[in-house]
C-alpha positions in Angstrom: -22.4 1.5 1.7 -25.0 -0.6 3.4 -25.5 -3.9 1.4 -24.5 -7.4 1.0 -21.6 -8.3 3.4 -18.8 -9.9 1.3 -16.1 -12.1 2.7 -12.7 -11.0 3.4 -10.1 -12.8 1.1 -6.5 -12.9 2.1 -4.1 -14.3 -0.3 -0.7 -15.5 1.0 2.3 -17.4 -0.3 0.9 -20.4 1.5 -2.5 -20.4 -0.1 -5.9 -18.7 0.0 -7.5 -17.6 3.4 -11.1 -16.6 3.5 -12.4 -14.8 6.6 -15.8 -13.5 7.2 -14.9 -11.1 9.9 -11.9 -9.0 10.7 -9.3 -11.1 12.6 -8.9 -10.4 16.3 -5.4 -9.3 17.0 -5.2 -11.3 20.2 -5.9 -14.4 18.2 -3.1 -13.9 15.8 -0.7 -16.7 16.5 1.1 -17.0 13.1 3.7 -14.6 11.8 4.7 -14.6 8.2 8.2 -13.2 7.2 8.6 -11.0 4.3 12.0 -9.6 3.4 12.1 -6.0 2.1 12.0 -5.2 -1.5 15.0 -3.1 -1.0 17.0 -3.5 2.3 18.3 -0.4 4.1 17.4 2.7 6.1 15.0 5.1 4.3 13.7 8.2 5.8 12.2 11.5 4.8 9.4 10.0 2.6 7.5 12.3 0.2 4.2 11.1 -1.3 2.5 8.2 -3.2 0.9 7.9 -6.6 -2.9 7.8 -7.2 -5.5 7.5 -10.0 -9.1 8.1 -9.6 -12.1 7.6 -11.8 -15.8 8.3 -11.3 -18.6 6.6 -13.3 -22.3 7.4 -13.8 -24.7 5.8 -11.3 -26.2 3.7 -14.2 -22.8 2.6 -15.5 -22.8 -1.1 -16.4 -20.0 -2.9 -14.9 -18.9 -6.6 -15.2 -20.8 -8.0 -12.3 -24.4 -9.3 -12.5 -25.4 -6.7 -9.9 -24.0 -3.8 -11.9 -25.6 -5.0 -15.0 -29.1 -4.7 -13.3 -28.6 -1.8 -10.8 -25.5 0.0 -12.3 -22.5 1.5 -10.5 -19.3 0.0 -9.2 -20.1 -3.0 -7.0 -17.0 -5.4 -7.1 -13.3 -5.3 -7.5 -13.6 -6.4 -11.1 -15.8 -3.3 -11.7 -13.4 -1.1 -9.9 -10.5 -2.2 -12.1 -12.8 -1.8 -15.2 -13.7 1.7 -14.1 -10.1 2.7 -13.5 -9.3 1.9 -17.2 -12.0 4.4 -18.5 -11.0 7.6 -20.2 -12.9 10.6 -21.5 -15.3 9.5 -24.2 -16.0 6.0 -22.8 -19.6 5.1 -21.9 -20.4 5.9 -18.3 -17.2 7.9 -17.7 -17.9 11.1 -15.5 -14.3 12.3 -14.5 -10.8 11.2 -13.4 -8.0 12.7 -11.5 -4.2 11.8 -11.0 -2.6 13.1 -7.9 0.1 12.4 -5.3 -0.9 11.9 -1.7 0.9 12.6 1.5 -1.0 9.8 3.3 -3.5 7.2 2.0 -6.5 8.7 3.6 -9.4 9.6 1.2 -13.1 9.9 2.2 -16.1 11.7 0.8 -18.3 14.2 2.6 -20.6 11.5 3.6 -17.9 9.6 5.4 -16.6 12.7 7.3 -20.2 13.7 8.4 -20.8 10.3 9.8 -17.6 8.7 10.8 -15.0 11.3 11.7 -15.6 10.8 15.4 -15.0 7.1 15.1 -12.1 6.9 12.7 -10.9 10.4 12.2 -11.4 12.8 9.4 -10.3 12.0 5.8 -9.1 14.2 2.8 -11.5 14.4 -0.1 -10.6 12.1 -3.1 -9.0 14.4 -5.6 -12.1 13.9 -7.9 -14.2 16.1 -5.5 -14.5 19.5 -3.7 -16.3 20.0 -0.5 -20.1 20.2 -1.0 -20.0 18.5 -4.4 -23.3 16.8 -4.6 -22.1 13.9 -6.7 -19.5 11.9 -4.6 -20.4 8.2 -5.3 -19.6 5.5 -7.8 -15.8 6.0 -7.9 -12.6 3.8 -7.7 -9.1 4.8 -6.6 -5.8 3.1 -7.3 -2.8 4.0 -5.0 0.7 2.7 -5.3 4.2 3.4 -4.1 6.8 2.2 -1.5 6.6 2.3 2.4 9.6 2.3 4.5 10.0 0.1 7.6 12.4 1.7 10.0 12.2 -0.6 12.9 12.1 -4.4 12.3 9.4 -6.4 14.0 5.9 -7.7 13.8 3.5 -5.6 11.8 -0.1 -5.7 10.5 -1.8 -3.4 8.0 -5.4 -2.2 8.2 -7.4 -0.9 5.4 -10.4 1.2 6.2 -12.8 0.9 3.2 -16.3 1.4 2.0 -17.2 -0.6 -0.2 -14.2 -2.9 -1.0 -10.5 -3.0 -1.7 -7.5 -5.1 -2.6 -4.1 -4.5 -0.9 -0.8 -6.1 -1.8 2.5 -5.8 -0.1 5.5 -6.8 -2.2 8.9 -7.9 -0.7 12.1 -9.5 -2.1 12.3 -12.1 -4.8 8.7 -11.8 -5.8 7.3 -12.4 -2.3 4.0 -10.7 -1.4 1.0 -10.8 1.0 -2.4 -9.7 -0.2 -5.9 -9.2 1.1 -9.2 -8.2 -0.4 -12.7 -7.3 0.3 -15.2 -7.7 -2.6 -18.7 -6.7 -3.1 -20.8 -4.1 -1.3 -20.0 -3.6 2.5 -20.5 -1.3 5.4 -17.5 0.8 6.3 -14.9 -1.1 8.5 -11.2 -1.7 9.0 -9.7 -4.9 7.7 -6.3 -6.5 8.5 -4.2 -9.6 7.5 -5.1 -12.8 9.2 -1.4 -13.1 10.2 1.2 -10.7 11.5 4.0 -9.9 9.2 7.6 -10.0 10.3 9.2 -7.1 8.5 12.9 -6.0 8.3 14.3 -2.6 7.8 13.9 -1.4 4.2 11.4 -0.5 1.5 8.4 -2.5 0.6 6.3 -1.8 -2.5 2.5 -1.7 -2.2 -0.6 -1.5 -4.5 -4.1 -0.6 -3.2 -7.4 -0.5 -5.1 -10.6 0.7 -3.4 -14.1 1.6 -4.5 -17.4 3.2 -3.5 -20.9 2.7 -4.9 -23.3 4.9 -2.9 -23.4 7.1 0.2 -20.2 7.0 2.4 -16.9 6.2 0.8 -13.4 5.9 2.3 -10.0 4.5 1.6 -7.4 4.6 4.4 -4.1 2.5 4.8 -3.0 2.1 8.4 -0.5 -0.1 10.3 0.5 -1.2 13.7 3.7 -2.7 15.2 3.4 -5.0 18.2 3.8 -5.4 20.9 4.6 -1.8 21.5 1.5 -0.5 19.7 -1.5 -2.5 18.9 -3.7 0.4 17.4 -4.0 1.0 13.8 -2.7 4.5 12.7 -2.5 6.0 9.3 0.8 5.4 7.7 2.7 8.9 7.9 4.1 10.6 5.0 7.6 10.2 6.3 7.4 6.5 5.4 5.8 6.8 2.0 7.7 7.1 -1.3 6.5 7.5 -5.0 9.5 5.6 -6.2 12.7 3.9 -4.9 15.0 6.6 -3.5 18.3 7.2 -4.9 20.8 4.9 -3.1 24.2 6.7 -2.8 26.9 4.8 -4.7 30.1 3.9 -2.9 32.5 6.8 -2.9 35.4 5.9 -5.2 38.9 6.1 -3.8 41.0 8.8 -5.4 43.5 7.5 -8.1 46.5 8.7 -6.0 45.2 6.7 -3.1 44.8 3.5 -5.2 48.5 4.0 -6.3 49.7 4.4 -2.8 47.8 1.3 -1.7 49.2 -0.8 -4.7 52.7 0.4 -3.9 52.4 -0.7 -0.3 51.1 -4.0 -1.2 53.9 -4.4 -3.7 56.5 -3.6 -1.0 54.9 -6.1 1.4 55.1 -8.8 -1.2 58.8 -8.0 -2.0 59.6 -8.0 1.7 58.0 -11.5 2.1 60.0 -12.9 -0.8 63.1 -11.6 0.8 62.3 -13.1 4.1 61.6 -16.6 2.4 64.8 -16.4 0.4 66.9 -15.6 3.6 65.3 -18.6 5.3 
């Protein structure tokens, strides 16, 4: 969406960072450590959850801009739209779906930007050729698995805005947000993230007002790969996978172990008595 360029707001445990341009990867000198939400090795991911809502072009959202011009123009408006249901003023349609990758864009995006950023799947609200593919918001959430520890960064390709939060252990998290109306672009954290092997929970909200719309979640791991790539399905989970419980020892084995320990104790007592 062409319009007012908003600032990128990155929330970290250390405070609030406000950046007006995407950070250059070469200039990243700080690495923030974030322990996994659940440590361990997780493979064979499935899908992630998503909820989508479209509103009418003249829907009055909470922002001053929306009150005058209508539509979704801010993160607050996106959150308000995502709470609408059938019968609410301005509601058009909604959809709940699972996604193999976080890569959703309308026909306008695919027509103009496939060569630059790659093709995107249509949001589950729309079908190809649908003439009404604007003023919508999406909420995507689930877990992503880090299989190789190291320095990472995440890039959200969005038009118009988004908020992305990555959750780790003990309430730790890192967030970034782009508010207002913006041209399409990919935005990343102002710091690299030092991640360990395990699961991290994530939450992503994105929205579009007019024209092109896209929401894509990518990552890179340095220093081997500095290019953002869409996070593959193998690393995404709708929920925490079942963690196999320790296999209990058979009762007969416990009896044998207990007997051996008893014999060792008796032998030790006899040795001490002899001395």
